[in-house]
C-alpha positions in Angstrom: -16.6 -13.2 20.7 -15.4 -10.2 18.9 -16.8 -9.8 15.6 -15.5 -7.9 12.3 -17.4 -7.3 9.0 -15.1 -7.6 6.1 -15.8 -6.1 2.9 -14.2 -4.9 -0.6 -14.8 -6.5 -4.1 -14.8 -5.8 -8.0 -11.6 -7.4 -8.7 -9.7 -10.5 -6.8 -7.2 -7.5 -5.8 -10.1 -6.5 -3.6 -10.4 -9.8 -1.6 -6.9 -11.2 -1.6 -5.6 -9.0 1.0 -8.7 -9.4 3.0 -8.3 -13.0 3.0 -4.8 -12.7 3.6 -5.6 -11.0 6.8 -8.6 -13.7 8.3 -5.8 -16.4 9.9 -4.4 -13.5 12.0 -8.1 -12.0 12.7 -9.3 -15.5 13.8 -6.0 -15.9 16.2 -7.0 -12.6 17.7 -10.5 -13.8 18.8 -12.5 -12.2 15.5 -15.9 -13.7 14.3 -15.5 -13.0 10.7 -18.4 -12.1 8.2 -18.5 -10.5 4.9 -20.4 -8.0 2.8 -19.9 -7.9 -0.8 -21.8 -7.3 -4.3 -24.2 -10.0 -5.4 -22.3 -11.5 -8.5 -18.9 -10.0 -8.0 -15.9 -12.3 -8.0 -15.4 -11.7 -4.1 -18.8 -14.3 -3.3 -17.1 -17.0 -5.1 -14.1 -16.4 -3.2 -15.3 -15.7 0.4 -17.9 -18.7 0.6 -15.0 -21.1 -0.7 -13.5 -20.1 2.8 -16.6 -20.9 4.5 -17.4 -17.3 5.7 -20.6 -16.1 6.0 -21.5 -13.6 3.2 -24.2 -11.0 2.7 -24.9 -9.9 -0.8 -25.8 -6.4 -1.3 -27.0 -4.2 -4.1 -23.8 -2.0 -5.8 -23.4 0.9 -8.5 -20.3 1.3 -9.7 -18.4 4.8 -9.4 -17.7 6.3 -12.6 -15.4 9.4 -13.7 -16.4 9.3 -17.4 -20.1 9.4 -18.8 -22.2 6.3 -19.0 -25.9 5.5 -19.0 -25.5 3.6 -16.1 -24.6 7.0 -14.1 -28.2 7.6 -14.2 -29.6 4.3 -12.5 -26.3 3.2 -10.4 -26.8 6.1 -7.5 -30.1 4.3 -6.5 -28.2 1.1 -6.4 -25.7 2.4 -4.2 -28.7 3.8 -2.2 -30.4 0.7 -2.0 -26.8 -1.0 -1.1 -26.5 1.3 1.9 -29.7 0.3 3.2 -29.0 -3.0 2.9 -25.8 -2.9 4.5 -27.1 -0.8 7.1 -29.8 -4.0 7.6 -27.0 -6.2 7.9 -24.9 -4.4 10.8 -27.9 -3.5 12.8 -28.3 -7.3 12.8 -25.0 -8.6 13.4 -23.5 -5.8 15.3 -19.9 -6.1 14.6 -16.8 -4.6 16.9 -15.3 -3.0 13.4 -15.4 -3.1 10.0 -12.2 -3.7 7.6 -12.9 -2.7 3.8 -10.4 -3.5 1.1 -12.0 -1.0 -1.3 -14.0 -1.3 -4.5 -17.2 0.1 -5.0 -19.2 -2.0 -2.9 -17.3 -1.2 0.2 -18.8 2.6 -0.2 -22.3 1.8 1.1 -20.8 -0.4 3.8 -18.1 2.2 5.2 -20.9 4.8 5.1 -23.7 2.6 6.8 -21.2 1.7 9.5 -20.4 5.7 10.2 -23.8 6.1 10.5 -24.3 3.6 13.1 -21.3 4.5 15.1 -19.2 1.4 13.9 -15.6 2.3 13.5 -14.4 1.6 10.0 -10.9 0.9 8.8 -9.8 1.2 5.1 -7.1 -0.1 3.1 -5.5 1.9 0.0 -3.4 -0.1 -2.3 -2.5 2.5 -4.7 -0.3 5.6 -4.5 -3.4 8.0 -5.3 -6.5 7.3 -3.6 -9.2 5.7 -5.9 -12.8 7.6 -6.0 -14.2 4.5 -3.8 -11.9 5.1 -0.9 -12.0 9.1 -1.4 -15.7 8.7 -0.5 -15.2 6.2 1.8 -12.7 8.0 4.3 -15.2 10.3 5.1 -16.8 7.4 6.9 -13.4 5.8 8.0 -11.6 6.2 11.5 -8.1 4.9 9.5 -7.0 4.3 6.2 -4.1 1.9 5.6 -1.4 2.3 2.7 1.4 1.1 0.7 2.9 4.1 -0.2 4.9 7.0 1.7 3.1 9.5 -0.7 -0.3 8.5 -0.1 -0.1 9.4 3.6 0.5 12.9 2.5 -3.1 13.2 0.5 -5.2 11.9 3.4 -6.6 13.7 6.2 -4.1 14.2 8.8 -4.4 11.4 12.0 -6.2 9.1 9.6 -3.8 7.7 7.4 -0.8 5.2 8.5 1.6 3.3 6.1 1.1 -0.5 6.6 1.8 -2.1 3.3 -0.4 -4.9 1.7 -1.2 -8.3 3.7 0.4 -11.3 1.6 -1.5 -14.6 1.5 0.6 -16.5 3.7 0.1 -19.9 1.4 2.1 -18.1 -1.6 5.0 -18.2 0.2 4.6 -22.3 0.5 4.3 -23.2 -3.4 6.2 -26.5 -5.2 8.0 -25.8 -8.0 7.6 -29.3 -8.8 3.9 -29.2 -8.6 3.5 -26.2 -10.2 5.4 -27.6 -13.2 3.2 -30.4 -13.1 0.2 -28.6 -13.1 1.3 -26.7 -16.3 2.2 -29.5 -18.2 5.8 -28.7 -18.1 8.7 -31.3 -18.2 10.6 -30.7 -15.1 13.8 -31.7 -17.0 13.3 -28.6 -19.5 16.1 -26.0 -19.2 14.2 -23.3 -20.5 13.3 -20.8 -17.6 9.3 -20.2 -17.1 7.9 -16.9 -17.8 4.4 -16.4 -16.3 1.9 -14.2 -17.7 -0.7 -12.8 -14.9 -3.2 -9.8 -15.8 -5.4 -10.0 -13.0 -8.5 -11.9 -12.3 -10.5 -10.4 -15.2 -7.3 -10.6 -17.5 -5.9 -7.7 -19.7 -6.5 -8.4 -23.5 -4.0 -6.1 -24.5 -1.2 -7.7 -22.8 -2.7 -11.5 -24.1 -2.2 -9.8 -27.8 1.1 -8.8 -27.3 2.4 -11.9 -25.7 0.4 -14.2 -28.3 1.9 -12.3 -30.8 5.5 -12.8 -29.7 5.0 -16.3 -28.9 7.2 -17.7 -31.8 10.0 -15.3 -30.6 9.4 -16.4 -26.8 8.7 -19.9 -26.7 12.2 -20.8 -28.0 13.7 -19.1 -24.6 10.8 -19.8 -22.1 8.5 -22.2 -21.1 5.2 -20.1 -20.6 2.5 -20.3 -18.2 -0.1 -17.4 -19.0 -3.2 -16.8 -16.8 -5.5 -14.9 -19.5 -8.4 -14.1 -17.5 -12.2 -15.4 -17.9 -12.9 -15.9 -21.5 -10.1 -14.8 -23.0 -8.5 -18.3 -23.7 -7.4 -18.6 -27.3 -8.5 -22.3 -28.5 -6.1 -22.1 -31.6 -2.8 -22.2 -29.1 -4.3 -24.9 -27.2 -1.6 -27.7 -28.8 1.4 -25.2 -29.0 4.6 -26.6 -27.3 5.7 -24.9 -23.9 2.6 -22.7 -23.8 0.2 -23.2 -21.2 -3.0 -21.3 -20.7 -5.7 -21.0 -17.6 -8.4 -18.4 -17.3 -7.8 -18.3 -13.6 -6.0 -20.3 -11.0 -6.9 -20.3 -7.2 -5.3 -22.9 -5.2 -2.5 -24.1 -7.2 -1.4 -20.3 -7.6 1.4 -20.6 -5.1 2.8 -23.5 -7.2 2.7 -21.4 -10.4 4.7 -19.0 -8.5 7.1 -21.0 -7.5 7.8 -22.2 -11.1 8.0 -18.7 -12.3 11.8 -17.0 -13.3 10.4 -13.6 -14.4 6.8 -12.4 -14.4 5.0 -10.1 -17.1 1.8 -8.5 -15.1 -0.5 -5.3 -14.7 0.7 -3.1 -12.3 -2.1 -3.3 -9.8 -0.6 -2.6 -6.5 -1.9 -5.8 -5.0 -0.4 -7.9 -7.6 3.0 -6.0 -7.3 3.2 -6.1 -3.6 2.9 -10.2 -4.0 5.7 -10.0 -6.7 8.1 -8.0 -4.6 7.1 -10.4 -1.5 8.2 -13.5 -3.6 11.1 -11.7 -5.0 10.0 -12.2 -8.6 11.6 -10.0 -11.5 9.1 -8.8 -13.2 8.1 -6.4 -16.6 4.9 -4.3 -15.5 2.7 -2.9 -18.1 0.2 -0.8 -16.4 -3.1 0.3 -17.8 -2.7 3.0 -19.9 -4.1 6.4 -18.7 -6.8 6.1 -21.4 -8.2 3.2 -19.9 -7.6 4.1 -16.1 -7.1 7.2 -13.4 -3.4 6.6 -14.1 -2.7 4.6 -10.8 -0.7 1.8 -12.4 1.6 4.0 -14.3 2.6 5.6 -10.9 2.8 2.3 -9.0 4.9 0.6 -11.9 7.3 4.1 -12.1 8.0 3.6 -8.3 8.8 -0.2 -8.7 11.1 0.4 -11.6 12.8 3.5 -9.7 13.5 0.9 -6.8 15.2 -1.9 -9.1 12.1 -4.1 -8.8 10.6 -4.1 -12.2 11.0 -3.2 -15.8 8.5 -0.5 -16.8 6.8 -0.8 -20.3 4.1 1.3 -21.3 1.3 -0.1 -23.2 0.7 2.3 -25.8 4.6 2.1 -26.3 4.9 -1.5 -26.2 5.5 -3.6 -29.8 6.8 -7.3 -30.0 10.3 -5.8 -30.4 10.0 -3.6 -27.0 8.7 -6.8 -25.3 11.4 -9.2 -26.6 14.0 -6.6 -25.4 12.5 -6.3 -22.1 12.6 -9.9 -21.6 16.0 -10.3 -22.4 17.4 -7.7 -20.3 15.4 -8.7 -17.2 16.5 -12.4 -17.6 19.9 -11.4 -17.9 20.0 -9.3 -15.0 17.5 -11.1 -12.5 20.1 -11.6 -9.9 20.2 -7.7 -9.4 16.5 -7.4 -9.5 16.1 -10.0 -6.6 19.1 -8.5 -5.0 17.2 -5.1 -5.1 13.8 -6.7 -3.8 15.9 -8.8 -1.2 17.2 -5.2 0.4 14.0 -3.7 0.6 12.3 -3.0 3.8 9.4 -5.2 4.4 6.5 -3.9 6.7 5.0 -6.7 8.8 1.7 -5.9 7.4 -0.6 -8.2 8.8 0.5 -7.7 12.0 0.6 -3.9 11.9 -2.9 -4.1 10.4 -4.6 -6.3 13.1 -3.0 -3.9 15.6 -4.8 -0.8 13.9 -7.9 -3.0 13.9 -7.9 -3.8 17.7 -7.2 -0.3 18.5 -10.2 1.1 16.5 -12.4 -1.8 17.4 -15.2 -0.8 19.8 -16.0 -3.2 22.6 
């Protein structure tokens, strides 16, 4: 049987695309195994799928000063050696990496053993992990045409992001029941999602605006681990969860509009599901600015409305909600007319072409 080892982690966004690919890879005849970090969110998500998981040491790659910058390189070296040992033992035909700092030692270890590695870059501008990993990869899959121009000739191909097929099978009725919303309520549903780790600035902005939002919307708030607000647990029309896994398709099915960060995986899911959205990207002070570029692209294409965090106020949020909801049909029309790449088939074909048998 053909064998593939997948890698990627740090946030759920680095894992969900890998999970989306798994059914097609199994159908193509691949045995799937996974290398991830010791305590990252990917471990729980992957082992829940019954996939054999190999934890390795990992160090975060930073562009800023931190005392851990002195110790993390040693963790990366340790992870490289651990990944190399796994690859020598498992002898996969190919590696697929979705990115995140844990993927770097895996891709470089694969290169040292002459095992082809295909990587995926979600954002418009390549992240630091993939800038390093591209040196050991044979191909890089991308979401934006602009990204192809930033990578070495012959190594980049426009594919889009694999979307979990389960997301398309959600039940609105089940989602309303899960969230405790009366199915006969005439109020539309506003969903707030900040990624698996949550988005505290977005959480605070939304919660400060609830008294004005709740007369118009039922609210489902996915606020991130450790970010529940117990003082709001009995507020009528407002339901909060740290994180939702198997019920997520149902929750999405209930949503009329969405407030979200602008990570590439998240917004590609909103596009695929045709959910009008307000995007509040991570500010440049807290990131390399990739989410801002992603959100600007989506606003330009008519899929979303951009609200910069540093300019966001209760008034601007409420105005954006009114504008997006009132014009939701035009947002849906723009997303319906957009060209959707068959990303799963395209990426599996690339993996097949690159695999070493």
